[in-house]
N, C-alpha and C positions, 0 to 999 in steps of 0.2 A: 503494500500500499504505499501512496506518496506521503511524504513527510510533511507536505505544504499543501492543503486543500485548496490554496489560492491559485496554485499551478496546475493547469489540465495537462500539460506535458512538462517532463523533466527529463533531460538527457545529461548523464553524469559520466565524465571522462571515456567517451566511446572512442574505439578504433575499428576501422573497417578495412578489410583485406578483400581484394580480388582475385580468384585462382589460389588463394593461398600463398601468393608471393606479390602482389604489386598492394602498396600502403596506399588507401586513400583518404583516410581520416586519422587524425593523430589526437587523443586526449580532448576531443571535442565535448564541452558543456554548454548547455542553454536551457533555458525554461520559456514557458509561454503562460502568462498569468490568464486565468479564466476569463473568457469574454473580451480579450485584447487581440491586437494586430502586432505580430513581431515580424520584423524584416531580417532576413538572412541575405547578406550582402556579399558581393565580390565578382571577379571576373570570370570568364569562361574557363572551366578546369579547376577552380577553387575548391571544390566539393560540395557545393550547395545541393544539386541534384541528388548527389550520394547521401547526405544527410536525410534528405526528404524520403528517400527510398528505404534508408536505414528505420526511419518510424513507422512508416507504412508498411514493413515487411516485404518489399519489392525487390530487395537485393539479390533473392536466391534466384530469380529468372534470369539474372545477369551475373551468376557464379559469384556474387558478393558475400560476405558475411561480416557480421559484428563480431569481433574477436574479442574485445575487452571493454568494460563499462556496463553500464544500464541505461534502459529508456522504460520511464513510467508514464502511462497514459492513462489519464482519469483514474488514478488509484490502481491500476492493472499493471503488472510487470510485462512488457513487450518482449517476447523470447521466442516461443515456439509458434505463435499464432500465422496464420497466413493472410493474404490482403483481403479476401472474403470475409474471415472473422473480424478483422479490423473495421470493415465497414459496418458490420453487425454491433460493434462496439460505439460507432458513431465517428469514426474517423473516415475521411474521403480524400484521395489525392488527385489532383487535377494535374496530369502530366503534361511536360513540355511539348509545345508542338500540337496541342489541341486535340487530334486523334478522334474526330468524330466518325460516325458510321456514314461515309459519303452517300451511299445508296438509298439511305432512308430517308424521310423527310425530318425538317428540324423537330416537329412535335413527337414524333416516332422516337427521335433520339433523345430527347427530354425524358417522354416515359419511360425509356430503358434505364434511366437511373432509379427508377422506384422498384426495380425488380426485385429486390431484398425484401421488400416491405409488405408484399402480397396485398396490395389495395384492391378494392372493387372497383368498378367502372365510375361510380359516382364520387368515390373519394379520389380518384385520379383526376376526374375532371374539377374537383375543387382544388387539387394542389397545382394543377396546371395553371389555374387562374391566379393562383398566389404567386406562381413562379413568372408569369407574364406580367404581374404588377410591379416587377422589377425590371424585366427585360422587354420593353416596348417594342424593340426591333424585332425581337424574335417572335412576337404576337403578330407582328406584319408579315413575316415568312414561314408562320407555322407550317403550310403546305408546301414549302418549297424543299427541293431535294438538298441535303445538307452540303453535297460535294460542290454545289454551285452558288454557294454564299460566300460573302467576303472573308478575308481572315479576321476582321474583328468580330463578325457575326459568328464565326466558328469558335473564338475564344468564348464569347459570352456564352454560346450553347453548351461547350465544355463544363462551364461553372453552373450553369442553369441544371444540367443533367446531375452534377453532383449534388446539388442542392435538393434534387428530388429524392434522394436518400435520406434526407432529413439529418444530416451530420450536426455532432456536437462541436467538431473541429475540421477545418480545411486546410489542406496543404497544397499551396498554388506554387507551381514551378513555372517562372519565366511567364507571366501572363502579359507582359508588354513587347514581347519579343517579336520584332517585324512589322509592328502596327504603329500607324501616323499618330503624333501626338493628340489629335482630337479623340481618337478612339482609345487610346491610353487612358486619357483623363475621364473619358465615359465609363470604361471598364472598373477603374478605381473608384469612382463614384458609387457604382453598383456594389462593390466590395466594401466599402464603407457603410453603406445601407444594410448590407447583410450582416455586418458585424453588429451595427447598432440595434436595428429591429428584430432580428432573429436571434440574438446572443451568440452568434457563431464565433469561435475563438479561430484565429488564423495566422499560419506560419506561411510567410511569403519569401521565396527565393527570387530574387531580382538582381540583375545587372544595372538596371536603371536606378542608381542610388538616391538620386534627387526626389523623383516622383515617389518611389518606396517610402522614404523617410518622411515625406510630407503627408503619408496616409497611414504611417504605422505609429504604435506607441513607444516602441522600444527596438532597437536594432544591434545586430552582430555582423561584425565584418570578418570574412573569412579568407584565409589566403592560402594556398597550397594544403589545404587539410587542416589548418590550425585556424581556431578564433583568435584574431589579432587585437581586436578591440570591440566593447560593447557599452552600451549607455541609454539613456532616453533618446528618442527620434530628435527632439530639439537640441540636445546637448551635441549629438552627433552632427548635426547640420551646421552647429555654431562652431564645432571644432575646426582649427587652422589645418591641420593635418589632412583631416577628410576633405576639406575644401581643396586643398592642393592635390590630393591623390586620386580623388572619385569624383568631385565636382569640377574639375578643370585640370588644364595640363600646365604644369611649371616650365620655367625656362630651361631647366636640366632633363625635361622630358618625364614621361611618367614612371614612378617609382612604385613599389607596393609596401606594406607595412613591414614586411620581413627586412627588406633593405632599410627602410628608417630605424627599426630597432636596433639594427647591428651598428648603424652609424651613429646612435645615440649611446649605445652600449660602449662603443669606442671613446666617444667623447666623455662619457662619466668616468673612464677608466683614466682618461687624460687629465680631466679636471676636478675629478673625485666630487662630482656634482651632478645629479640626474638632471636630463634635459627634456625627458619624455616620460609621461606616466599614463597607464591606462585610464580610462573615463570612469568614474564611480558608478555603480549601479544604482538605478533608483530606488527608493524607499517605497 
């Protein structure tokens, strides 16, 4: 059981290996407070998707395995479960790349998300209307074949399908990828509404640091499988190092936090005075 009932998800010092050879995550710890949005930030290959798949137990399909540490979701230790069992516990992951059923209509895709709930036709109708109240675009395209909808509509469709499972927690992997800024803003507005009105806790993996932090309560920055920095979203947005490394390009070119920490460590040894400190956790 979780030692902190305020956290719906708690990851403690996990390590992940692929094929028992490739080390992907190293001593990663993070938590998601119940009813909050937490952003997991970092570049391509940083370990964001691996973290989400470790939580949702999808690693096995890619010959990956959590080799150390613990994951606790809603008071349950995540260890031997499969993805279907995690959905039954109220956790649903929206995978990177949308992955809709292209040959089905938009509405048929959404209904597929309720498969595990065994709803009656009347209940499905009521649930659909509720979903469409958040996704106006999808209501207009409900009879269209999903494969012929836009990228933004397919991303909305993936989230809508996940919501039909009535999750307590959503894992969203790169929802802004490949989308125009206007569509990104629309999708994050919907994410905010689902969080505030439905009480869904959200762990959001994103490369778009700016938009993610502006819509999250807390953030973790991950580089090459390590959590390098964490803090409230506002604190991270105001942090000069985050601005330099993730919200713009410095005159010296892009660095990562591992480079910065190495430089600061060297400077500390030279001057016997620390130059860089991790941000404090929010109270």
